[in-house]
mmCIF file of the N, C-alpha and C atoms, coordinates in Angstrom:
data_MODEL
# 
_entry.id   MODEL 
# 
loop_
_atom_site.group_PDB 
_atom_site.id 
_atom_site.type_symbol 
_atom_site.label_atom_id 
_atom_site.label_alt_id 
_atom_site.label_comp_id 
_atom_site.label_asym_id 
_atom_site.label_entity_id 
_atom_site.label_seq_id 
_atom_site.pdbx_PDB_ins_code 
_atom_site.Cartn_x 
_atom_site.Cartn_y 
_atom_site.Cartn_z 
_atom_site.occupancy 
_atom_site.B_iso_or_equiv 
_atom_site.pdbx_formal_charge 
_atom_site.auth_seq_id 
_atom_site.auth_comp_id 
_atom_site.auth_asym_id 
_atom_site.auth_atom_id 
_atom_site.pdbx_PDB_model_num 
ATOM 1   N N  . MET A 1 1  ? 33.690 117.053 -10.805 1.00 0.00 ? 1  MET A N  1 
ATOM 2   C CA . MET A 1 1  ? 32.791 115.982 -11.238 1.00 0.00 ? 1  MET A CA 1 
ATOM 3   C C  . MET A 1 1  ? 32.184 114.969 -10.227 1.00 0.00 ? 1  MET A C  1 
ATOM 4   N N  . GLU A 1 2  ? 30.867 115.435 -10.673 1.00 0.00 ? 2  GLU A N  1 
ATOM 5   C CA . GLU A 1 2  ? 29.730 113.966 -10.172 1.00 0.00 ? 2  GLU A CA 1 
ATOM 6   C C  . GLU A 1 2  ? 30.018 112.708 -10.623 1.00 0.00 ? 2  GLU A C  1 
ATOM 7   N N  . SER A 1 3  ? 29.834 111.827 -9.598  1.00 0.00 ? 3  SER A N  1 
ATOM 8   C CA . SER A 1 3  ? 30.160 110.347 -10.052 1.00 0.00 ? 3  SER A CA 1 
ATOM 9   C C  . SER A 1 3  ? 28.987 110.016 -9.973  1.00 0.00 ? 3  SER A C  1 
ATOM 10  N N  . LEU A 1 4  ? 28.223 108.745 -10.993 1.00 0.00 ? 4  LEU A N  1 
ATOM 11  C CA . LEU A 1 4  ? 26.890 108.606 -11.087 1.00 0.00 ? 4  LEU A CA 1 
ATOM 12  C C  . LEU A 1 4  ? 27.221 106.881 -9.900  1.00 0.00 ? 4  LEU A C  1 
ATOM 13  N N  . PRO A 1 5  ? 25.873 107.257 -9.318  1.00 0.00 ? 5  PRO A N  1 
ATOM 14  C CA . PRO A 1 5  ? 25.975 105.423 -8.936  1.00 0.00 ? 5  PRO A CA 1 
ATOM 15  C C  . PRO A 1 5  ? 25.812 104.436 -9.536  1.00 0.00 ? 5  PRO A C  1 
ATOM 16  N N  . LEU A 1 6  ? 26.886 103.737 -9.586  1.00 0.00 ? 6  LEU A N  1 
ATOM 17  C CA . LEU A 1 6  ? 27.057 102.634 -10.131 1.00 0.00 ? 6  LEU A CA 1 
ATOM 18  C C  . LEU A 1 6  ? 25.930 101.108 -9.532  1.00 0.00 ? 6  LEU A C  1 
ATOM 19  N N  . GLU A 1 7  ? 25.506 100.751 -10.421 1.00 0.00 ? 7  GLU A N  1 
ATOM 20  C CA . GLU A 1 7  ? 23.948 99.863  -10.346 1.00 0.00 ? 7  GLU A CA 1 
ATOM 21  C C  . GLU A 1 7  ? 24.400 98.647  -11.005 1.00 0.00 ? 7  GLU A C  1 
ATOM 22  N N  . LYS A 1 8  ? 24.129 97.321  -10.287 1.00 0.00 ? 8  LYS A N  1 
ATOM 23  C CA . LYS A 1 8  ? 24.379 95.512  -10.370 1.00 0.00 ? 8  LYS A CA 1 
ATOM 24  C C  . LYS A 1 8  ? 23.780 95.435  -11.752 1.00 0.00 ? 8  LYS A C  1 
ATOM 25  N N  . PRO A 1 9  ? 24.432 95.396  -12.832 1.00 0.00 ? 9  PRO A N  1 
ATOM 26  C CA . PRO A 1 9  ? 23.987 94.801  -13.988 1.00 0.00 ? 9  PRO A CA 1 
ATOM 27  C C  . PRO A 1 9  ? 22.825 92.874  -13.878 1.00 0.00 ? 9  PRO A C  1 
ATOM 28  N N  . SER A 1 10 ? 21.851 93.277  -14.148 1.00 0.00 ? 10 SER A N  1 
ATOM 29  C CA . SER A 1 10 ? 21.328 92.078  -14.757 1.00 0.00 ? 10 SER A CA 1 
ATOM 30  C C  . SER A 1 10 ? 21.935 90.969  -15.105 1.00 0.00 ? 10 SER A C  1 
ATOM 31  N N  . PRO A 1 11 ? 21.546 89.541  -14.685 1.00 0.00 ? 11 PRO A N  1 
ATOM 32  C CA . PRO A 1 11 ? 22.489 88.900  -15.053 1.00 0.00 ? 11 PRO A CA 1 
ATOM 33  C C  . PRO A 1 11 ? 22.090 88.269  -16.422 1.00 0.00 ? 11 PRO A C  1 
ATOM 34  N N  . SER A 1 12 ? 21.191 89.191  -17.338 1.00 0.00 ? 12 SER A N  1 
ATOM 35  C CA . SER A 1 12 ? 20.650 89.151  -18.738 1.00 0.00 ? 12 SER A CA 1 
ATOM 36  C C  . SER A 1 12 ? 21.911 89.551  -19.373 1.00 0.00 ? 12 SER A C  1 
ATOM 37  N N  . VAL A 1 13 ? 21.800 91.141  -18.696 1.00 0.00 ? 13 VAL A N  1 
ATOM 38  C CA . VAL A 1 13 ? 22.476 91.919  -19.377 1.00 0.00 ? 13 VAL A CA 1 
ATOM 39  C C  . VAL A 1 13 ? 24.596 91.335  -19.115 1.00 0.00 ? 13 VAL A C  1 
ATOM 40  N N  . VAL A 1 14 ? 24.812 90.850  -18.213 1.00 0.00 ? 14 VAL A N  1 
ATOM 41  C CA . VAL A 1 14 ? 26.088 90.477  -18.124 1.00 0.00 ? 14 VAL A CA 1 
ATOM 42  C C  . VAL A 1 14 ? 26.527 89.230  -19.373 1.00 0.00 ? 14 VAL A C  1 
ATOM 43  N N  . ALA A 1 15 ? 25.332 88.169  -18.946 1.00 0.00 ? 15 ALA A N  1 
ATOM 44  C CA . ALA A 1 15 ? 25.481 86.867  -20.182 1.00 0.00 ? 15 ALA A CA 1 
ATOM 45  C C  . ALA A 1 15 ? 25.153 87.644  -21.402 1.00 0.00 ? 15 ALA A C  1 
ATOM 46  N N  . GLY A 1 16 ? 24.773 88.506  -21.678 1.00 0.00 ? 16 GLY A N  1 
ATOM 47  C CA . GLY A 1 16 ? 25.008 89.049  -22.916 1.00 0.00 ? 16 GLY A CA 1 
ATOM 48  C C  . GLY A 1 16 ? 26.228 89.813  -23.256 1.00 0.00 ? 16 GLY A C  1 
ATOM 49  N N  . VAL A 1 17 ? 26.896 90.529  -22.978 1.00 0.00 ? 17 VAL A N  1 
ATOM 50  C CA . VAL A 1 17 ? 28.057 91.230  -22.992 1.00 0.00 ? 17 VAL A CA 1 
ATOM 51  C C  . VAL A 1 17 ? 29.222 90.491  -23.010 1.00 0.00 ? 17 VAL A C  1 
ATOM 52  N N  . VAL A 1 18 ? 29.236 88.809  -22.449 1.00 0.00 ? 18 VAL A N  1 
ATOM 53  C CA . VAL A 1 18 ? 29.765 87.971  -22.232 1.00 0.00 ? 18 VAL A CA 1 
ATOM 54  C C  . VAL A 1 18 ? 29.925 87.452  -23.764 1.00 0.00 ? 18 VAL A C  1 
ATOM 55  N N  . ARG A 1 19 ? 29.016 86.906  -23.590 1.00 0.00 ? 19 ARG A N  1 
ATOM 56  C CA . ARG A 1 19 ? 28.208 86.348  -25.409 1.00 0.00 ? 19 ARG A CA 1 
ATOM 57  C C  . ARG A 1 19 ? 28.476 87.287  -26.405 1.00 0.00 ? 19 ARG A C  1 
ATOM 58  N N  . ALA A 1 20 ? 28.211 88.556  -26.208 1.00 0.00 ? 20 ALA A N  1 
ATOM 59  C CA . ALA A 1 20 ? 29.137 89.064  -27.417 1.00 0.00 ? 20 ALA A CA 1 
ATOM 60  C C  . ALA A 1 20 ? 30.434 89.432  -27.734 1.00 0.00 ? 20 ALA A C  1 
ATOM 61  N N  . SER A 1 21 ? 31.215 89.585  -26.777 1.00 0.00 ? 21 SER A N  1 
ATOM 62  C CA . SER A 1 21 ? 32.926 89.406  -26.299 1.00 0.00 ? 21 SER A CA 1 
ATOM 63  C C  . SER A 1 21 ? 33.029 88.092  -27.067 1.00 0.00 ? 21 SER A C  1 
ATOM 64  N N  . LEU A 1 22 ? 32.612 87.240  -26.297 1.00 0.00 ? 22 LEU A N  1 
ATOM 65  C CA . LEU A 1 22 ? 33.093 85.878  -26.841 1.00 0.00 ? 22 LEU A CA 1 
ATOM 66  C C  . LEU A 1 22 ? 32.639 84.888  -27.539 1.00 0.00 ? 22 LEU A C  1 
ATOM 67  N N  . GLY A 1 23 ? 31.655 85.229  -28.032 1.00 0.00 ? 23 GLY A N  1 
ATOM 68  C CA . GLY A 1 23 ? 30.670 84.185  -28.929 1.00 0.00 ? 23 GLY A CA 1 
ATOM 69  C C  . GLY A 1 23 ? 31.582 83.885  -30.137 1.00 0.00 ? 23 GLY A C  1 
ATOM 70  N N  . PRO A 1 24 ? 32.400 84.942  -30.825 1.00 0.00 ? 24 PRO A N  1 
ATOM 71  C CA . PRO A 1 24 ? 32.334 84.710  -32.457 1.00 0.00 ? 24 PRO A CA 1 
ATOM 72  C C  . PRO A 1 24 ? 33.730 83.409  -31.561 1.00 0.00 ? 24 PRO A C  1 
ATOM 73  N N  . VAL A 1 25 ? 34.994 83.787  -30.511 1.00 0.00 ? 25 VAL A N  1 
ATOM 74  C CA . VAL A 1 25 ? 35.765 82.791  -30.037 1.00 0.00 ? 25 VAL A CA 1 
ATOM 75  C C  . VAL A 1 25 ? 35.121 81.313  -29.700 1.00 0.00 ? 25 VAL A C  1 
ATOM 76  N N  . VAL A 1 26 ? 34.109 81.738  -29.573 1.00 0.00 ? 26 VAL A N  1 
ATOM 77  C CA . VAL A 1 26 ? 33.348 80.378  -29.139 1.00 0.00 ? 26 VAL A CA 1 
ATOM 78  C C  . VAL A 1 26 ? 33.063 79.319  -30.585 1.00 0.00 ? 26 VAL A C  1 
ATOM 79  N N  . GLU A 1 27 ? 32.643 80.273  -30.776 1.00 0.00 ? 27 GLU A N  1 
ATOM 80  C CA . GLU A 1 27 ? 31.489 79.251  -32.127 1.00 0.00 ? 27 GLU A CA 1 
ATOM 81  C C  . GLU A 1 27 ? 32.597 79.531  -33.021 1.00 0.00 ? 27 GLU A C  1 
ATOM 82  N N  . LYS A 1 28 ? 33.931 80.025  -33.277 1.00 0.00 ? 28 LYS A N  1 
ATOM 83  C CA . LYS A 1 28 ? 34.855 79.163  -34.377 1.00 0.00 ? 28 LYS A CA 1 
ATOM 84  C C  . LYS A 1 28 ? 35.637 78.350  -33.797 1.00 0.00 ? 28 LYS A C  1 
ATOM 85  N N  . HIS A 1 29 ? 35.810 78.295  -32.520 1.00 0.00 ? 29 HIS A N  1 
ATOM 86  C CA . HIS A 1 29 ? 36.713 77.236  -32.179 1.00 0.00 ? 29 HIS A CA 1 
ATOM 87  C C  . HIS A 1 29 ? 35.184 75.680  -31.706 1.00 0.00 ? 29 HIS A C  1 
ATOM 88  N N  . PHE A 1 30 ? 34.780 75.820  -31.391 1.00 0.00 ? 30 PHE A N  1 
ATOM 89  C CA . PHE A 1 30 ? 33.521 74.539  -31.031 1.00 0.00 ? 30 PHE A CA 1 
ATOM 90  C C  . PHE A 1 30 ? 32.128 74.269  -32.113 1.00 0.00 ? 30 PHE A C  1 
ATOM 91  N N  . GLY A 1 31 ? 32.628 75.539  -32.709 1.00 0.00 ? 31 GLY A N  1 
ATOM 92  C CA . GLY A 1 31 ? 31.132 75.317  -33.677 1.00 0.00 ? 31 GLY A CA 1 
ATOM 93  C C  . GLY A 1 31 ? 30.210 75.901  -33.371 1.00 0.00 ? 31 GLY A C  1 
ATOM 94  N N  . ASP A 1 32 ? 28.904 76.203  -34.271 1.00 0.00 ? 32 ASP A N  1 
ATOM 95  C CA . ASP A 1 32 ? 27.824 76.627  -33.592 1.00 0.00 ? 32 ASP A CA 1 
ATOM 96  C C  . ASP A 1 32 ? 26.313 75.605  -33.068 1.00 0.00 ? 32 ASP A C  1 
ATOM 97  N N  . GLU A 1 33 ? 26.741 74.632  -32.421 1.00 0.00 ? 33 GLU A N  1 
ATOM 98  C CA . GLU A 1 33 ? 26.179 73.169  -32.119 1.00 0.00 ? 33 GLU A CA 1 
ATOM 99  C C  . GLU A 1 33 ? 25.610 73.712  -30.860 1.00 0.00 ? 33 GLU A C  1 
ATOM 100 N N  . CYS A 1 34 ? 26.319 73.820  -30.291 1.00 0.00 ? 34 CYS A N  1 
ATOM 101 C CA . CYS A 1 34 ? 26.465 74.639  -28.797 1.00 0.00 ? 34 CYS A CA 1 
ATOM 102 C C  . CYS A 1 34 ? 26.637 75.507  -28.695 1.00 0.00 ? 34 CYS A C  1 
ATOM 103 N N  . PHE A 1 35 ? 26.535 76.376  -29.315 1.00 0.00 ? 35 PHE A N  1 
ATOM 104 C CA . PHE A 1 35 ? 26.424 78.121  -28.496 1.00 0.00 ? 35 PHE A CA 1 
ATOM 105 C C  . PHE A 1 35 ? 25.775 78.774  -27.953 1.00 0.00 ? 35 PHE A C  1 
ATOM 106 N N  . ASP A 1 36 ? 24.442 78.011  -28.520 1.00 0.00 ? 36 ASP A N  1 
ATOM 107 C CA . ASP A 1 36 ? 22.919 78.972  -27.796 1.00 0.00 ? 36 ASP A CA 1 
ATOM 108 C C  . ASP A 1 36 ? 22.720 77.839  -26.306 1.00 0.00 ? 36 ASP A C  1 
ATOM 109 N N  . GLU A 1 37 ? 22.907 77.338  -26.618 1.00 0.00 ? 37 GLU A N  1 
ATOM 110 C CA . GLU A 1 37 ? 23.381 76.109  -25.138 1.00 0.00 ? 37 GLU A CA 1 
ATOM 111 C C  . GLU A 1 37 ? 23.622 76.511  -23.910 1.00 0.00 ? 37 GLU A C  1 
ATOM 112 N N  . LEU A 1 38 ? 25.136 77.078  -24.793 1.00 0.00 ? 38 LEU A N  1 
ATOM 113 C CA . LEU A 1 38 ? 26.381 77.186  -23.632 1.00 0.00 ? 38 LEU A CA 1 
ATOM 114 C C  . LEU A 1 38 ? 26.110 78.797  -22.650 1.00 0.00 ? 38 LEU A C  1 
ATOM 115 N N  . PHE A 1 39 ? 25.669 79.200  -24.026 1.00 0.00 ? 39 PHE A N  1 
ATOM 116 C CA . PHE A 1 39 ? 24.921 81.190  -22.904 1.00 0.00 ? 39 PHE A CA 1 
ATOM 117 C C  . PHE A 1 39 ? 24.068 81.066  -22.882 1.00 0.00 ? 39 PHE A C  1 
ATOM 118 N N  . ASP A 1 40 ? 23.768 80.620  -22.597 1.00 0.00 ? 40 ASP A N  1 
ATOM 119 C CA . ASP A 1 40 ? 21.668 79.838  -21.757 1.00 0.00 ? 40 ASP A CA 1 
ATOM 120 C C  . ASP A 1 40 ? 22.444 79.479  -20.432 1.00 0.00 ? 40 ASP A C  1 
ATOM 121 N N  . LEU A 1 41 ? 23.246 78.254  -20.493 1.00 0.00 ? 41 LEU A N  1 
ATOM 122 C CA . LEU A 1 41 ? 23.676 77.788  -19.291 1.00 0.00 ? 41 LEU A CA 1 
ATOM 123 C C  . LEU A 1 41 ? 24.419 78.506  -18.191 1.00 0.00 ? 41 LEU A C  1 
ATOM 124 N N  . LEU A 1 42 ? 25.135 79.970  -19.185 1.00 0.00 ? 42 LEU A N  1 
ATOM 125 C CA . LEU A 1 42 ? 25.911 80.908  -18.604 1.00 0.00 ? 42 LEU A CA 1 
ATOM 126 C C  . LEU A 1 42 ? 24.542 81.396  -18.017 1.00 0.00 ? 42 LEU A C  1 
ATOM 127 N N  . ARG A 1 43 ? 24.073 82.080  -18.572 1.00 0.00 ? 43 ARG A N  1 
ATOM 128 C CA . ARG A 1 43 ? 23.157 83.040  -18.417 1.00 0.00 ? 43 ARG A CA 1 
ATOM 129 C C  . ARG A 1 43 ? 22.393 82.531  -16.911 1.00 0.00 ? 43 ARG A C  1 
ATOM 130 N N  . GLN A 1 44 ? 21.899 80.878  -16.240 1.00 0.00 ? 44 GLN A N  1 
ATOM 131 C CA . GLN A 1 44 ? 21.217 81.180  -15.501 1.00 0.00 ? 44 GLN A CA 1 
ATOM 132 C C  . GLN A 1 44 ? 22.418 80.309  -14.570 1.00 0.00 ? 44 GLN A C  1 
ATOM 133 N N  . LYS A 1 45 ? 23.538 80.153  -14.879 1.00 0.00 ? 45 LYS A N  1 
ATOM 134 C CA . LYS A 1 45 ? 24.938 80.459  -13.547 1.00 0.00 ? 45 LYS A CA 1 
ATOM 135 C C  . LYS A 1 45 ? 24.699 81.554  -13.022 1.00 0.00 ? 45 LYS A C  1 
ATOM 136 N N  . PHE A 1 46 ? 24.956 82.852  -13.622 1.00 0.00 ? 46 PHE A N  1 
ATOM 137 C CA . PHE A 1 46 ? 24.858 84.334  -13.251 1.00 0.00 ? 46 PHE A CA 1 
ATOM 138 C C  . PHE A 1 46 ? 23.153 84.877  -12.543 1.00 0.00 ? 46 PHE A C  1 
ATOM 139 N N  . GLU A 1 47 ? 21.853 84.047  -12.865 1.00 0.00 ? 47 GLU A N  1 
ATOM 140 C CA . GLU A 1 47 ? 21.411 84.242  -12.031 1.00 0.00 ? 47 GLU A CA 1 
ATOM 141 C C  . GLU A 1 47 ? 21.297 83.536  -10.909 1.00 0.00 ? 47 GLU A C  1 
ATOM 142 N N  . GLU A 1 48 ? 21.646 82.711  -10.632 1.00 0.00 ? 48 GLU A N  1 
ATOM 143 C CA . GLU A 1 48 ? 21.346 81.681  -9.409  1.00 0.00 ? 48 GLU A CA 1 
ATOM 144 C C  . GLU A 1 48 ? 23.323 82.392  -8.450  1.00 0.00 ? 48 GLU A C  1 
ATOM 145 N N  . SER A 1 49 ? 23.444 82.878  -9.518  1.00 0.00 ? 49 SER A N  1 
ATOM 146 C CA . SER A 1 49 ? 25.007 83.668  -8.357  1.00 0.00 ? 49 SER A CA 1 
ATOM 147 C C  . SER A 1 49 ? 25.381 84.900  -7.659  1.00 0.00 ? 49 SER A C  1 
ATOM 148 N N  . PHE A 1 50 ? 23.933 85.475  -9.097  1.00 0.00 ? 50 PHE A N  1 
ATOM 149 C CA . PHE A 1 50 ? 24.085 86.945  -8.235  1.00 0.00 ? 50 PHE A CA 1 
ATOM 150 C C  . PHE A 1 50 ? 23.278 86.796  -7.170  1.00 0.00 ? 50 PHE A C  1 
ATOM 151 N N  . SER A 1 51 ? 22.695 86.819  -6.608  1.00 0.00 ? 51 SER A N  1 
ATOM 152 C CA . SER A 1 51 ? 21.857 86.463  -5.363  1.00 0.00 ? 51 SER A CA 1 
ATOM 153 C C  . SER A 1 51 ? 22.584 86.679  -4.308  1.00 0.00 ? 51 SER A C  1 
ATOM 154 N N  . ILE A 1 52 ? 24.049 85.956  -4.011  1.00 0.00 ? 52 ILE A N  1 
ATOM 155 C CA . ILE A 1 52 ? 24.545 85.656  -2.882  1.00 0.00 ? 52 ILE A CA 1 
ATOM 156 C C  . ILE A 1 52 ? 26.171 86.576  -3.312  1.00 0.00 ? 52 ILE A C  1 
ATOM 157 N N  . VAL A 1 53 ? 26.038 87.940  -4.526  1.00 0.00 ? 53 VAL A N  1 
ATOM 158 C CA . VAL A 1 53 ? 27.059 88.965  -4.852  1.00 0.00 ? 53 VAL A CA 1 
ATOM 159 C C  . VAL A 1 53 ? 26.651 89.998  -4.094  1.00 0.00 ? 53 VAL A C  1 
ATOM 160 N N  . ASP A 1 54 ? 27.593 90.679  -2.945  1.00 0.00 ? 54 ASP A N  1 
ATOM 161 C CA . ASP A 1 54 ? 27.805 91.929  -3.255  1.00 0.00 ? 54 ASP A CA 1 
ATOM 162 C C  . ASP A 1 54 ? 27.440 92.907  -3.904  1.00 0.00 ? 54 ASP A C  1 
ATOM 163 N N  . PRO A 1 55 ? 25.896 93.435  -3.480  1.00 0.00 ? 55 PRO A N  1 
ATOM 164 C CA . PRO A 1 55 ? 26.171 94.278  -4.385  1.00 0.00 ? 55 PRO A CA 1 
ATOM 165 C C  . PRO A 1 55 ? 27.382 95.317  -4.468  1.00 0.00 ? 55 PRO A C  1 
ATOM 166 N N  . GLU A 1 56 ? 27.823 96.091  -3.396  1.00 0.00 ? 56 GLU A N  1 
ATOM 167 C CA . GLU A 1 56 ? 28.960 97.010  -3.332  1.00 0.00 ? 56 GLU A CA 1 
ATOM 168 C C  . GLU A 1 56 ? 30.413 96.463  -4.057  1.00 0.00 ? 56 GLU A C  1 
ATOM 169 N N  . GLU A 1 57 ? 30.282 94.959  -4.391  1.00 0.00 ? 57 GLU A N  1 
ATOM 170 C CA . GLU A 1 57 ? 31.409 94.036  -5.303  1.00 0.00 ? 57 GLU A CA 1 
ATOM 171 C C  . GLU A 1 57 ? 31.131 94.761  -6.781  1.00 0.00 ? 57 GLU A C  1 
ATOM 172 N N  . THR A 1 58 ? 32.397 95.366  -6.726  1.00 0.00 ? 58 THR A N  1 
ATOM 173 C CA . THR A 1 58 ? 32.449 96.273  -8.261  1.00 0.00 ? 58 THR A CA 1 
ATOM 174 C C  . THR A 1 58 ? 33.225 95.610  -9.335  1.00 0.00 ? 58 THR A C  1 
ATOM 175 N N  . ASN A 1 59 ? 33.753 93.945  -8.645  1.00 0.00 ? 59 ASN A N  1 
ATOM 176 C CA . ASN A 1 59 ? 34.962 92.908  -9.844  1.00 0.00 ? 59 ASN A CA 1 
ATOM 177 C C  . ASN A 1 59 ? 34.108 91.870  -9.929  1.00 0.00 ? 59 ASN A C  1 
ATOM 178 N N  . ILE A 1 60 ? 34.245 91.197  -10.954 1.00 0.00 ? 60 ILE A N  1 
ATOM 179 C CA . ILE A 1 60 ? 33.922 89.652  -11.487 1.00 0.00 ? 60 ILE A CA 1 
ATOM 180 C C  . ILE A 1 60 ? 34.605 89.369  -12.302 1.00 0.00 ? 60 ILE A C  1 
ATOM 181 N N  . SER A 1 61 ? 35.005 87.864  -11.745 1.00 0.00 ? 61 SER A N  1 
ATOM 182 C CA . SER A 1 61 ? 36.096 87.179  -12.150 1.00 0.00 ? 61 SER A CA 1 
ATOM 183 C C  . SER A 1 61 ? 35.559 85.989  -13.064 1.00 0.00 ? 61 SER A C  1 
ATOM 184 N N  . LEU A 1 62 ? 35.316 85.520  -14.175 1.00 0.00 ? 62 LEU A N  1 
ATOM 185 C CA . LEU A 1 62 ? 34.760 84.560  -15.014 1.00 0.00 ? 62 LEU A CA 1 
ATOM 186 C C  . LEU A 1 62 ? 35.700 83.908  -15.339 1.00 0.00 ? 62 LEU A C  1 
ATOM 187 N N  . PHE A 1 63 ? 35.652 82.360  -14.644 1.00 0.00 ? 63 PHE A N  1 
ATOM 188 C CA . PHE A 1 63 ? 36.738 81.668  -15.547 1.00 0.00 ? 63 PHE A CA 1 
ATOM 189 C C  . PHE A 1 63 ? 36.327 79.456  -15.923 1.00 0.00 ? 63 PHE A C  1 
ATOM 190 N N  . VAL A 1 64 ? 36.032 80.160  -17.437 1.00 0.00 ? 64 VAL A N  1 
ATOM 191 C CA . VAL A 1 64 ? 35.428 78.951  -18.066 1.00 0.00 ? 64 VAL A CA 1 
ATOM 192 C C  . VAL A 1 64 ? 36.328 77.825  -18.836 1.00 0.00 ? 64 VAL A C  1 
ATOM 193 N N  . LEU A 1 65 ? 36.440 77.054  -18.694 1.00 0.00 ? 65 LEU A N  1 
ATOM 194 C CA . LEU A 1 65 ? 37.148 75.339  -18.981 1.00 0.00 ? 65 LEU A CA 1 
ATOM 195 C C  . LEU A 1 65 ? 35.933 75.092  -20.307 1.00 0.00 ? 65 LEU A C  1 
ATOM 196 N N  . LEU A 1 66 ? 36.910 75.365  -21.459 1.00 0.00 ? 66 LEU A N  1 
ATOM 197 C CA . LEU A 1 66 ? 35.830 74.566  -22.755 1.00 0.00 ? 66 LEU A CA 1 
ATOM 198 C C  . LEU A 1 66 ? 36.480 73.843  -23.116 1.00 0.00 ? 66 LEU A C  1 
ATOM 199 N N  . LYS A 1 67 ? 35.947 71.921  -23.165 1.00 0.00 ? 67 LYS A N  1 
ATOM 200 C CA . LYS A 1 67 ? 37.126 70.747  -23.658 1.00 0.00 ? 67 LYS A CA 1 
ATOM 201 C C  . LYS A 1 67 ? 36.347 70.704  -24.895 1.00 0.00 ? 67 LYS A C  1 
ATOM 202 N N  . ARG A 1 68 ? 36.992 70.259  -26.004 1.00 0.00 ? 68 ARG A N  1 
ATOM 203 C CA . ARG A 1 68 ? 36.357 70.082  -27.022 1.00 0.00 ? 68 ARG A CA 1 
ATOM 204 C C  . ARG A 1 68 ? 35.991 68.391  -27.179 1.00 0.00 ? 68 ARG A C  1 
ATOM 205 N N  . ARG A 1 69 ? 34.646 68.015  -27.641 1.00 0.00 ? 69 ARG A N  1 
ATOM 206 C CA . ARG A 1 69 ? 34.851 66.534  -27.364 1.00 0.00 ? 69 ARG A CA 1 
ATOM 207 C C  . ARG A 1 69 ? 34.894 65.474  -28.529 1.00 0.00 ? 69 ARG A C  1 
ATOM 208 N N  . ALA A 1 70 ? 35.703 64.714  -28.241 1.00 0.00 ? 70 ALA A N  1 
ATOM 209 C CA . ALA A 1 70 ? 36.311 63.781  -29.031 1.00 0.00 ? 70 ALA A CA 1 
ATOM 210 C C  . ALA A 1 70 ? 35.060 63.457  -30.434 1.00 0.00 ? 70 ALA A C  1 
ATOM 211 N N  . PHE A 1 71 ? 35.230 63.156  -31.734 1.00 0.00 ? 71 PHE A N  1 
ATOM 212 C CA . PHE A 1 71 ? 34.737 62.475  -32.371 1.00 0.00 ? 71 PHE A CA 1 
ATOM 213 C C  . PHE A 1 71 ? 34.418 61.457  -33.056 1.00 0.00 ? 71 PHE A C  1 
# 
């Protein structure tokens, strides 16, 4: 079987995948007020960090700590 080369996805694609997978949980728990802003900031952070990531590295770890604001 022939292996296809692994291409590093763009920061926008990674942010979109995270948004699609975690979006409903975040929206349900924190509400939709901060939803777009949160994932826009996440995309910006990915764009900043992708320039220093080794393209041969295939593992990506993501740790996000969210705190609910007091009302």
